[in-house]
Each structure stands twice: as structure tokens, then as C-alpha cells.
C-alpha positions in Angstrom: 2.8 -17.0 -20.2 1.1 -15.2 -23.0 4.2 -13.4 -25.2 3.9 -10.1 -25.0 3.5 -8.3 -28.0 2.9 -5.1 -29.5 -0.4 -4.8 -30.9 -1.7 -6.8 -27.8 -0.9 -3.3 -25.5 -3.1 -0.5 -25.8 -1.6 2.8 -25.8 -3.1 4.0 -22.9 -0.4 1.8 -20.8 1.8 3.2 -22.9 0.8 6.7 -21.7 1.4 5.6 -17.8 4.8 5.7 -18.7 5.5 9.0 -20.6 8.9 9.7 -20.8 10.6 6.5 -19.3 14.0 4.8 -19.7 14.5 1.5 -19.8 17.0 -1.3 -20.1 17.4 -5.1 -20.9 19.8 -7.5 -18.4 21.5 -10.8 -19.2 21.1 -14.0 -17.6 23.3 -13.2 -15.2 20.9 -9.8 -13.6 23.0 -7.3 -15.0 21.8 -4.3 -18.0 23.6 -5.2 -20.9 21.7 -2.3 -22.5 19.4 1.0 -21.0 17.5 3.5 -23.5 15.5 6.1 -22.4 11.8 6.2 -25.3 8.2 7.0 -25.3 5.5 4.7 -26.9 7.0 1.3 -27.5 10.5 2.1 -28.2 11.4 -0.8 -25.8 10.1 -2.8 -28.1 12.3 -1.9 -30.8 15.5 -3.9 -29.5 14.0 -7.0 -30.1 14.0 -6.9 -34.1 17.6 -4.4 -33.8 19.9 -6.5 -31.5 17.4 -9.7 -31.5 16.8 -8.9 -27.3 13.8 -11.3 -25.6 11.0 -8.5 -24.5 10.8 -10.8 -21.1 14.8 -8.9 -20.2 12.7 -5.3 -20.6 12.9 -3.6 -17.2 11.6 -0.1 -17.3 13.7 1.8 -14.7 12.0 5.3 -15.0 8.9 6.1 -15.9 7.4 10.3 -15.8 10.4 11.7 -16.4 8.6 14.1 -18.0 7.8 15.8 -14.6 12.1 16.6 -14.3 11.3 19.0 -17.8 10.6 22.5 -15.6 13.1 24.8 -14.2 16.8 25.3 -15.4 18.1 22.1 -12.2 15.5 19.8 -13.9 18.5 17.5 -15.3 20.1 17.7 -11.6 17.0 16.7 -9.7 16.4 13.6 -12.1 20.0 13.0 -11.3 20.1 13.1 -8.1 16.2 11.6 -7.8 17.9 8.3 -9.3 21.2 8.4 -6.8 18.8 8.6 -3.8 17.3 5.9 -5.0 19.6 3.5 -5.7 22.2 4.3 -2.7 20.0 5.6 0.3 22.2 8.0 2.0 21.2 7.9 5.7 22.1 11.0 6.1 19.7 12.7 2.8 16.3 13.2 5.4 14.3 14.0 2.3 13.9 11.6 -0.9 14.5 13.1 -3.9 12.1 15.0 -6.5 9.6 12.3 -8.2 10.9 9.5 -6.1 8.0 7.3 -6.9 8.8 7.7 -10.5 12.7 5.2 -10.1 9.9 2.4 -10.2 13.1 -0.8 -11.4 10.2 -2.8 -12.3 10.2 -5.1 -14.9 7.8 -4.7 -18.0 5.6 -8.0 -18.1 5.6 -6.8 -14.3 3.8 -3.4 -15.1 2.1 -4.6 -18.2 0.2 -7.4 -15.7 -0.1 -5.1 -13.2 -1.8 -2.6 -15.4 -4.6 -5.4 -17.0 -5.5 -6.2 -13.5 -6.5 -2.5 -13.0 -8.7 -2.1 -16.3 -10.4 -5.9 -14.8 -13.7 -6.0 -13.3 -13.8 -9.0 -11.9 -17.6 -8.8 -11.1 -18.7 -7.8 -14.8 -16.2 -10.9 -15.9 -18.1 -13.8 -13.9 -21.1 -13.2 -14.6 -20.2 -12.3 -18.8 -18.7 -16.0 -18.6 -21.2 -17.7 -17.3 -23.8 -15.4 -19.0 -22.1 -17.0 -21.9 -22.7 -20.3 -21.2 -25.5 -20.2 -19.5 -26.7 -24.4 -20.6 -23.5 -25.5 -19.6 -23.5 -23.6 -16.0 -26.8 -24.6 -15.4 -25.0 -26.4 -12.0 -23.4 -23.6 -10.2 -24.0 -23.5 -6.6 -21.8 -20.7 -5.5 -20.3 -17.4 -7.1 -17.6 -15.1 -5.3 -15.8 -12.0 -6.2 -13.7 -9.3 -5.3 -11.6 -6.5 -6.3 -8.9 -9.2 -7.1 -10.6 -12.0 -8.6 -13.5 -14.6 -8.5 -14.8 -18.1 -8.2 -16.9 -20.2 -9.3 -18.5 -23.1 -7.3 -20.5 -25.8 -9.0 -23.6 -27.6 -6.6 -22.3 -31.2 -4.5 -21.5 -33.8 -6.6 -22.4 -36.2 -3.9 -20.3 -37.3 -0.5 -19.3 -33.6 -0.5 -17.1 -33.6 -3.7 -17.2 -29.6 -5.2 -16.2 -28.0 -8.1 -14.2 -24.9 -7.9 -13.0 -22.8 -10.6 -11.1 -19.4 -10.4 -10.2 -16.8 -12.0 -8.3 -16.4 -15.2 -4.7 -15.1 -15.7 -2.0 -15.2 -18.1 -1.9 -19.5 -17.9 -5.8 -20.0 -17.8 -8.2 -21.2 -15.0 -7.5 -23.4 -12.3 -9.9 -25.5 -11.6 -10.4 -28.1 -8.3 -11.6 -30.8 -7.3 -12.4 -30.5 -3.3 -13.7 -32.8 -1.1 -15.6 -32.0 2.6 -15.6 -35.1 4.2 -13.3 -37.4 6.9 -9.8 -37.9 5.9 -11.1 -41.4 4.6 -13.5 -40.5 2.4 -11.7 -37.7 1.5 -8.3 -40.0 0.3 -10.4 -41.9 -1.3 -12.5 -40.2 -3.1 -9.5 -37.7 -4.7 -7.7 -40.8 -5.4 -10.5 -42.1 -8.0 -10.9 -38.3 -9.0 -6.8 -37.6 -9.9 -6.2 -41.0 -11.7 -9.7 -40.7 -14.0 -7.7 -36.3 -14.7 -4.5 -38.2 -15.1 -5.6 -40.3 -17.7 -7.2 -37.9 -19.5 -4.8 -35.2 -19.2 -1.9 -36.7 -18.7 0.6 -37.3 -15.6 2.3 -33.7 -15.4 -1.3 -31.9 -15.6 -2.8 -32.8 -13.3 -1.8 -31.3 -9.0 -3.1 -32.7 -6.0 -2.2 -30.1 -3.0 -4.0 -32.0 -0.5 -5.6 -34.4 1.2 -8.9 -33.4 -0.1 -7.8 -31.7 -3.2 -6.7 -32.0 -7.2 -6.5 -29.5 -9.5 -5.9 -28.6 -12.8 -5.4 -26.2 -15.8 -7.5 -25.2 -18.8 -5.5 -22.9 -20.8 -8.2 -21.2 -22.5 -12.3 -20.3 -22.1 -13.4 -23.4 -24.5 -11.6 -25.9 -22.4 -13.0 -24.6 -19.3 -16.7 -24.8 -19.8 -15.7 -28.5 -22.0 -14.3 -29.8 -18.3 -16.7 -28.5 -16.2 -19.3 -30.6 -18.4 -17.5 -33.3 -17.7 -17.1 -33.1 -14.2 -20.4 -31.4 -12.9 -22.3 -33.6 -15.7 -24.2 -30.3 -16.9 
């Protein structure tokens, strides 16, 4: 998991939060600190109090919506309490209830980053950066939720698949599409060689005909693609 660092988060992300209320939870899931702020204020306590940013939650955001009118503070409290307790006889939700989100900071950052990604361009640019190495591609697919690169057949119905990167890198999968007996034998061979190359704990046998591992960065992905496909 890539650490959350203030300098790696664009100002546009903080703009989506506006005025917000945040908190830190302890190892038992109980609140140990709650504060308010704008921008990267939530990070300040990692220095002053030694908090772990992974324990940070955004309780409510865009609270500037409540700034108008003489009852603004009452409306914000009403909305918060309705959101927490969901009273049975409240037929109407509080104002701006969608701003009460109770979401981890990491979850919000991850969602924001995914929204900014253009998977169609991302996979195309990856291939263009390494045209010679990716010469053995059989198929490329991309949707709004991710992308996948599949090699040409390596023989005996065997293919290498690469799935879109996330915080932990790229997932590389070797799949075999022949009979069950051949699946076992071929995957056994790949599994054994990959474990010898990468280490026992780095390789996962996901099914009788599939074995996979992670590449933590682009350079390693390209290196393993070339080794596996003979590109």
C-alpha cells in the first residue's frame, strides 16, 4: 500500500472537501480526536500528535453549504443527528445529508484518483512507452473501470494477462485454456518456475488453470512480460 503523503495529493482533491470535519480512530474503532478544517488540515496531527494518517476519517464535507441563514448551525446539527440515528418518524432527511459521509481519508483519495483516470488513454500510453517490449500483444481491452492486456498464445492455449495497476502495482496472470489435465500440468510448471524466480510468497495459484503474481512498478512489469512472452 502506497503511503499517503500531503505533497502527493493535488489541491483539486481538497477543493472537493471544502470545509470539513475529520477525525482519527484508535485500534478499537473509537474516536480519539475530532477536528475541523480546510485543505490539508487533517495532516497536521501526524506531526503534532503523532497520529497515523491511515486512521483519519472525513466525517462531513462541504459544510460551507450550511453557512447561509440564521438557522445554519441548527440545520447542520439536525442533519448530523438524523444521519447517525435515522429516526423512524423523520419523513424528510436533513438538509445536505449527502455531505455526512463518514468515510476514511484513504477511501476518498482512492475514489478521487480513480475518477481522474482515463483507462483508455492509460493503457494506450503504457503500450506506446514500451512498443518493442509489448510486441507480442494479442488483445487489449479497456472500460471505465479498468483495463487488460492479453498476449498472443504462448502455445498449448497459454496466455499472459496484465491487469490495471492499483496502489500495489500490476497483477500479472498466466492462464491456460486446454483440458483439465493439461491445465494442471502446465500451471504446475509455471507456478514452480515463478516461485523459484520470485519467491514462494509472491506467487498465487488462483485456480487449476491460473497462476498470478504482482509487479510493484512499470519497469518490473515490462521485464516480466518480456521474460514470459519472449517478446
